[in-house]
ZADREN-829664 format. One line per 2 residues: number of its first residue (from 1); their letters; for each residue x, y, z of N, C-alpha, C. Coordinates in steps of 0.1 Angstrom, whole numbers, plus 5000, padded with zeros to 4 digits. Layout:
N
NUM> a> X:Y:Z:X:Y:Z:X:Y:Z ~ ... $
This chain:
220
1> mk> 5008:4988:5000:5000:5000:5000:5009:5012:5000 ~ 5005:5022:4991:5012:5035:4991:5005:5044:5002 $
3> am> 5012:5055:5005:5006:5064:5015:5008:5078:5008 ~ 4999:5087:5012:5000:5101:5008:4999:5110:5020 $
5> il> 5007:5120:5021:5007:5130:5031:5002:5143:5025 ~ 4992:5149:5031:4987:5162:5026:4995:5173:5033 $
7> aa> 5003:5180:5025:5012:5190:5030:5012:5203:5023 ~ 5001:5206:5016:5001:5218:5007:4996:5230:5014 $
9> gr> 4991:5230:5026:4984:5241:5032:4993:5252:5036 ~ 4987:5264:5039:4994:5276:5042:4998:5277:5057 $
11> ge> 4990:5271:5065:4993:5272:5080:4990:5286:5085 ~ 4979:5293:5081:4977:5307:5085:4976:5309:5100 $
13> rl> 4970:5299:5107:4968:5301:5121:4981:5300:5129 ~ 4992:5296:5123:5005:5295:5130:5014:5306:5126 $
15> rp> 5009:5316:5118:5018:5328:5115:5021:5335:5128 ~ 5033:5341:5129:5043:5343:5119:5053:5331:5117 $
17> lt> 5051:5320:5124:5060:5309:5122:5061:5304:5108 ~ 5049:5304:5102:5048:5298:5088:5050:5309:5077 $
19> de> 5054:5321:5081:5057:5331:5070:5069:5327:5063 ~ 5079:5321:5069:5091:5317:5062:5093:5302:5062 $
21> tp> 5086:5294:5070:5088:5280:5071:5075:5273:5068 ~ 5074:5264:5059:5061:5257:5057:5058:5249:5069 $
23> kp> 5045:5248:5072:5040:5242:5084:5046:5227:5086 ~ 5047:5219:5076:5051:5205:5078:5066:5205:5083 $
25> li> 5074:5215:5081:5088:5215:5085:5090:5222:5099 ~ 5079:5226:5105:5081:5232:5119:5085:5220:5128 $
27> ev> 5095:5223:5136:5101:5213:5145:5091:5210:5157 ~ 5089:5197:5159:5082:5192:5171:5091:5182:5177 $
29> gt> 5098:5186:5188:5108:5178:5194:5120:5176:5185 ~ 5125:5164:5183:5137:5162:5175:5135:5161:5160 $
31> rs> 5122:5161:5156:5119:5159:5142:5109:5170:5138 ~ 5108:5172:5125:5098:5181:5119:5085:5174:5121 $
33> li> 5074:5182:5119:5060:5176:5120:5059:5165:5110 ~ 5063:5168:5097:5062:5157:5087:5072:5146:5089 $
35> gh> 5083:5149:5095:5093:5139:5098:5087:5128:5108 ~ 5079:5133:5117:5072:5123:5126:5064:5113:5118 $
37> hl> 5057:5118:5108:5048:5109:5100:5057:5100:5091 ~ 5068:5105:5086:5076:5097:5077:5083:5086:5086 $
39> ha> 5087:5089:5098:5092:5079:5107:5082:5068:5110 ~ 5070:5072:5113:5059:5063:5116:5055:5055:5105 $
41> la> 5055:5061:5093:5051:5053:5081:5061:5042:5078 ~ 5074:5046:5079:5084:5036:5077:5083:5024:5087 $
43> ag> 5081:5028:5099:5079:5018:5110:5067:5009:5107 ~ 5057:5015:5101:5045:5008:5098:5045:5000:5085 $
45> gf> 5056:4998:5079:5058:4989:5067:5055:4996:5054 ~ 5054:5009:5053:5052:5016:5041:5066:5018:5034 $
47> ed> 5066:5019:5021:5078:5021:5013:5077:5033:5004 ~ 5065:5035:4998:5063:5046:4988:5053:5057:4994 $
49> vv> 5058:5069:4995:5049:5080:5001:5049:5091:4991 ~ 5036:5096:4988:5034:5107:4979:5031:5119:4988 $
51> in> 5037:5130:4985:5035:5143:4993:5031:5154:4984 ~ 5019:5160:4986:5015:5171:4978:5021:5184:4984 $
53> va> 5026:5192:4976:5032:5205:4981:5027:5217:4973 ~ 5026:5228:4980:5022:5240:4973:5030:5252:4979 $
55> yr> 5024:5257:4991:5031:5268:4997:5045:5265:5002 ~ 5055:5272:4997:5069:5269:5000:5072:5255:4998 $
57> ge> 5066:5249:4987:5068:5235:4985:5082:5230:4982 ~ 5090:5239:4976:5103:5235:4973:5112:5234:4985 $
59> qi> 5108:5241:4996:5116:5239:5008:5113:5225:5014 ~ 5101:5220:5012:5098:5207:5017:5105:5197:5009 $
61> va> 5106:5198:4996:5113:5189:4987:5128:5189:4991 ~ 5133:5201:4993:5148:5202:4996:5151:5195:5009 $
63> al> 5142:5197:5019:5144:5192:5032:5143:5176:5033 ~ 5133:5171:5026:5130:5157:5027:5138:5148:5016 $
65> gd> 5141:5154:5005:5148:5147:4994:5140:5135:4989 ~ 5148:5124:4987:5141:5112:4981:5136:5103:4991 $
67> gs> 5137:5106:5004:5132:5098:5014:5141:5087:5020 ~ 5153:5087:5014:5162:5076:5018:5166:5077:5033 $
69> aw> 5165:5089:5039:5169:5091:5053:5159:5083:5062 ~ 5147:5080:5057:5138:5072:5064:5136:5058:5059 $
71> gl> 5143:5054:5049:5142:5042:5042:5129:5041:5034 ~ 5125:5053:5029:5113:5055:5020:5116:5060:5006 $
73> rl> 5107:5058:4997:5108:5065:4984:5097:5076:4984 ~ 5101:5088:4983:5092:5099:4983:5089:5104:4969 $
75> hy> 5077:5107:4966:5072:5113:4953:5064:5125:4956 ~ 5066:5136:4948:5060:5148:4951:5050:5152:4940 $
77> sr> 5038:5157:4945:5028:5162:4936:5027:5177:4938 ~ 5032:5185:4928:5033:5199:4930:5020:5206:4926 $
79> et> 5016:5216:4934:5003:5224:4932:5007:5238:4933 ~ 4998:5246:4927:4998:5261:4929:4991:5264:4942 $
81> pg> 4997:5272:4951:4990:5276:4964:4976:5281:4962 ~ 4966:5275:4969:4952:5279:4968:4945:5274:4956 $
83> el> 4952:5266:4947:4945:5261:4935:4935:5250:4938 ~ 4939:5241:4947:4931:5229:4949:4928:5227:4964 $
85> dt> 4916:5222:4966:4912:5218:4980:4918:5204:4983 ~ 4915:5198:4994:4921:5185:4998:4918:5174:4988 $
87> gg> 4905:5173:4984:4901:5163:4975:4908:5165:4961 ~ 4908:5177:4957:4914:5181:4944:4929:5178:4944 $
89> gi> 4935:5180:4955:4950:5177:4956:4952:5162:4955 ~ 4943:5154:4961:4945:5139:4960:4942:5135:4945 $
91> kr> 4932:5141:4939:4930:5137:4925:4942:5141:4916 ~ 4948:5152:4919:4960:5156:4911:4971:5145:4913 $
93> al> 4972:5139:4924:4983:5130:4927:4980:5116:4923 ~ 4968:5113:4917:4965:5099:4914:4975:5092:4905 $
95> pl> 4981:5099:4895:4991:5091:4887:5003:5086:4895 ~ 5005:5092:4907:5016:5087:4915:5011:5077:4925 $
97> lg> 4998:5077:4928:4993:5068:4938:4989:5054:4932 ~ 4985:5054:4919:4981:5041:4913:4966:5038:4915 $
99> ea> 4962:5026:4913:4948:5022:4913:4944:5014:4926 ~ 4953:5011:4935:4950:5004:4947:4947:5014:4958 $
101> pf> 4939:5009:4968:4936:5018:4980:4949:5023:4986 ~ 4949:5035:4991:4961:5042:4996:4958:5047:5010 $
103> al> 4968:5048:5018:4967:5055:5031:4968:5070:5029 ~ 4960:5077:5037:4961:5092:5037:4963:5098:5050 $
105> is> 4973:5107:5051:4977:5113:5064:4977:5128:5062 ~ 4972:5135:5072:4973:5150:5072:4986:5153:5079 $
107> ad> 4994:5162:5073:5007:5166:5079:5004:5175:5091 ~ 4991:5179:5093:4988:5189:5103:4986:5182:5117 $
109> vf> 4987:5169:5118:4984:5163:5131:4996:5156:5137 ~ 4996:5155:5150:5007:5148:5157:5000:5137:5165 $
111> td> 5005:5124:5163:4998:5113:5168:5007:5101:5171 ~ 5002:5092:5179:5010:5079:5181:5002:5068:5175 $
113> yd> 4993:5071:5166:4985:5060:5159:4995:5051:5151 ~ 4993:5038:5152:5002:5029:5145:4997:5027:5131 $
115> ya> 5005:5033:5121:5001:5033:5107:5001:5019:5101 ~ 5007:5009:5108:5007:4995:5103:4993:4990:5102 $
117> rl> 4984:4996:5110:4970:4991:5111:4963:4995:5097 ~ 4968:5005:5090:4961:5009:5078:4962:4998:5067 $
119> he> 4972:4990:5067:4973:4980:5057:4961:4970:5057 ~ 4954:4969:5068:4943:4960:5069:4930:4966:5064 $
121> rr> 4930:4979:5061:4917:4986:5059:4915:4988:5044 ~ 4911:4977:5037:4909:4978:5022:4895:4974:5019 $
123> da> 4886:4972:5028:4873:4967:5025:4862:4978:5024 ~ 4866:4990:5024:4856:5001:5022:4862:5012:5013 $
125> da> 4854:5020:5007:4859:5030:4998:4865:5042:5006 ~ 4861:5043:5018:4866:5053:5027:4867:5048:5041 $
127> hc> 4879:5047:5047:4880:5042:5060:4887:5054:5068 ~ 4880:5058:5079:4884:5070:5086:4888:5067:5101 $
129> vl> 4899:5071:5105:4903:5071:5119:4896:5083:5126 ~ 4890:5080:5137:4882:5091:5144:4888:5092:5159 $
131> ve> 4887:5104:5164:4891:5107:5178:4881:5115:5185 ~ 4882:5115:5198:4873:5124:5206:4874:5138:5202 $
133> np> 4863:5145:5203:4862:5159:5197:4871:5169:5205 ~ 4880:5176:5198:4888:5186:5205:4879:5198:5208 $
135> eh> 4884:5207:5217:4876:5218:5221:4872:5227:5209 ~ 4881:5229:5199:4878:5237:5188:4868:5231:5177 $
137> ha> 4865:5218:5180:4856:5211:5170:4846:5202:5178 ~ 4840:5208:5187:4831:5201:5197:4820:5193:5191 $
139> qg> 4815:5198:5179:4804:5192:5172:4807:5179:5166 ~ 4821:5176:5163:4825:5164:5157:4821:5163:5142 $
141> df> 4824:5151:5136:4821:5150:5121:4812:5138:5118 ~ 4815:5126:5124:4808:5114:5120:4805:5106:5133 $
143> gl> 4794:5098:5132:4791:5088:5142:4798:5075:5138 ~ 4799:5066:5147:4806:5053:5145:4798:5042:5152 $
145> vd> 4792:5033:5143:4784:5022:5148:4789:5009:5142 ~ 4794:5000:5151:4799:4987:5146:4809:4988:5135 $
147> gr> 4818:4997:5135:4828:4999:5125:4823:5006:5112 ~ 4812:5012:5112:4807:5019:5101:4805:5033:5104 $
149> lv> 4808:5042:5095:4805:5056:5097:4790:5059:5095 ~ 4785:5067:5103:4770:5071:5102:4769:5086:5104 $
151> dr> 4758:5091:5099:4756:5106:5100:4746:5109:5111 ~ 4750:5105:5123:4742:5108:5135:4750:5109:5148 $
153> ep> 4743:5114:5158:4750:5116:5171:4751:5102:5178 ~ 4761:5101:5187:4771:5110:5190:4782:5110:5180 $
155> rl> 4788:5121:5177:4798:5122:5167:4812:5123:5172 ~ 4822:5118:5165:4836:5119:5167:4842:5128:5156 $
157> ty> 4855:5131:5158:4862:5140:5148:4871:5131:5139 ~ 4871:5134:5126:4880:5128:5117:4894:5132:5120 $
159> ag> 4903:5122:5122:4916:5125:5127:4926:5129:5116 ~ 4922:5129:5104:4931:5132:5093:4940:5120:5089 $
161> ig> 4934:5108:5092:4941:5096:5089:4931:5086:5083 ~ 4934:5080:5072:4924:5070:5067:4930:5062:5055 $
163> vf> 4921:5054:5049:4924:5047:5037:4913:5049:5027 ~ 4917:5052:5014:4907:5056:5004:4909:5048:4991 $
165> dp> 4898:5046:4984:4898:5040:4971:4900:5052:4961 ~ 4911:5051:4953:4914:5062:4944:4902:5065:4933 $
167> qr> 4894:5055:4931:4883:5057:4921:4874:5067:4926 ~ 4872:5069:4939:4863:5079:4945:4867:5093:4941 $
169> fa> 4880:5095:4938:4885:5108:4934:4886:5109:4919 ~ 4890:5098:4912:4891:5098:4897:4878:5101:4891 $
171> sr> 4867:5096:4897:4854:5097:4890:4847:5111:4891 ~ 4853:5120:4899:4847:5133:4901:4851:5142:4889 $
173> dt> 4841:5150:4884:4843:5158:4872:4848:5172:4875 ~ 4851:5175:4888:4857:5188:4891:4871:5186:4896 $
175> qr> 4879:5197:4895:4893:5196:4899:4895:5201:4914 ~ 4886:5210:4918:4887:5215:4932:4875:5210:4940 $
177> fa> 4878:5202:4951:4867:5197:4960:4874:5193:4972 ~ 4866:5192:4983:4871:5188:4996:4871:5173:4998 $
179> ls> 4879:5168:5006:4880:5154:5010:4867:5150:5016 ~ 4861:5159:5024:4848:5156:5032:4837:5152:5022 $
181> vv> 4837:5158:5010:4827:5154:5000:4828:5139:4997 ~ 4840:5135:4995:4842:5121:4991:4838:5112:5003 $
183> ir> 4841:5115:5015:4838:5107:5027:4823:5106:5028 ~ 4816:5118:5027:4802:5118:5029:4794:5110:5018 $
185> ea> 4800:5111:5006:4794:5103:4995:4795:5088:4998 ~ 4807:5084:5002:4808:5069:5005:4800:5065:5017 $
187> lg> 4798:5074:5027:4790:5072:5038:4775:5069:5034 ~ 4771:5078:5025:4757:5077:5021:4754:5065:5013 $
189> qg> 4764:5059:5007:4763:5046:4999:4766:5034:5008 ~ 4769:5036:5020:4772:5025:5029:4786:5019:5027 $
191> ra> 4795:5027:5021:4808:5023:5018:4819:5030:5026 ~ 4816:5034:5038:4825:5041:5047:4826:5034:5060 $
193> sg> 4838:5031:5064:4841:5024:5077:4849:5033:5086 ~ 4851:5029:5098:4858:5038:5107:4863:5030:5120 $
195> eq> 4872:5037:5127:4877:5031:5140:4880:5043:5148 ~ 4880:5041:5162:4884:5052:5171:4898:5050:5176 $
197> hr> 4906:5060:5175:4919:5060:5181:4918:5067:5195 ~ 4923:5061:5205:4921:5066:5219:4935:5071:5225 $
199> ge> 4945:5071:5216:4958:5075:5221:4961:5089:5218 ~ 4974:5093:5216:4978:5107:5214:4973:5112:5201 $
201> wi> 4967:5123:5201:4963:5130:5188:4962:5145:5191 ~ 4969:5153:5183:4968:5167:5184:4967:5174:5171 $
203> dv> 4957:5182:5168:4956:5190:5156:4965:5202:5158 ~ 4976:5202:5151:4986:5213:5153:4982:5225:5144 $
205> gr> 4971:5231:5148:4966:5242:5140:4968:5256:5147 ~ 4972:5256:5159:4972:5268:5167:4985:5268:5175 $
207> ps> 4990:5279:5179:5003:5280:5187:5002:5271:5200 ~ 4990:5271:5207:4989:5263:5219:4990:5248:5216 $
209> al> 4984:5244:5205:4985:5230:5200:4999:5226:5197 ~ 5006:5235:5191:5020:5233:5187:5028:5230:5200 $
211> ea> 5026:5238:5210:5033:5237:5223:5029:5223:5229 ~ 5016:5219:5228:5012:5207:5234:5019:5195:5227 $
213> ar> 5020:5196:5213:5027:5186:5206:5041:5185:5209 ~ 5048:5196:5211:5062:5196:5215:5064:5189:5229 $
215> ha> 5055:5192:5238:5056:5186:5251:5053:5171:5250 ~ 5044:5167:5241:5041:5153:5239:5052:5145:5233 $
217> av> 5059:5152:5224:5071:5146:5217:5082:5144:5227 ~ 5084:5153:5237:5094:5151:5247:5090:5139:5256 $
219> rg> 5078:5138:5260:5073:5127:5268:5075:5113:5261 ~ 5072:5114:5247:5072:5101:5240:5086:5096:5236 $
C-alpha cells in the first residue's frame, strides 16, 4: 500500500512561524512535524509515500529529498498555492498513487497512531480514523456504529488519517473539491468504515496546540 501526506496548506493560524517555514517543516521535538509521519510510516511497513506540496513546497522537497533518510521512496505532487482543496489535491496525485487503495495522512496532526493498522483497511471506499472531539471542534464529524461511519449523534472527529479508494477521486468531474465530500458520498452509499483512536492525537493548527505537541514529543 502506498501512502499520501497532505502537506500543501498555508498554515495561516500558525503565523508568523509559517511566514518563512512551511508548516510541515516546523520542529516538534527532535523531528519536523512531517518527519514524525515519515518515521511512523516507515515503521508501519510503508515504502512509497506521495506528498503534495504548494506553499513553499520546494523547501519541503529540499528538506526531505528522496526519502532515503527514512528508508522510504518519496514522490512529490506539486500544486499552485490555493489552487486545489484537499480532495482536488488527491485527485492531482492519482498518477503517483496508482489504482490500489492508499493510506492518507494529514501533515497537520501529531499522533501515536500505529500506521501499520492501515494495511488491513481495504474493505471500504473510505476508512476514517476518528478521535474524541477537541475543544475547537466540539460538534464532531461522524458517528461510528459497529465499525461503520454514520451521519448521526454522538459524533467523533475525523483524525486526518484514513484509507481511500482512488476511484472515488478519479470519478469526480471537478478539479477542486474537499475530501469531506468524498467521505460523505461513501457514507451515504454504505461504503465508509471507521475506527476510534484513543491514544495521542493533536491537531497542530494553533500555537497552543504546537506547544502541546512539543511537550508530547518530549514525553514520547
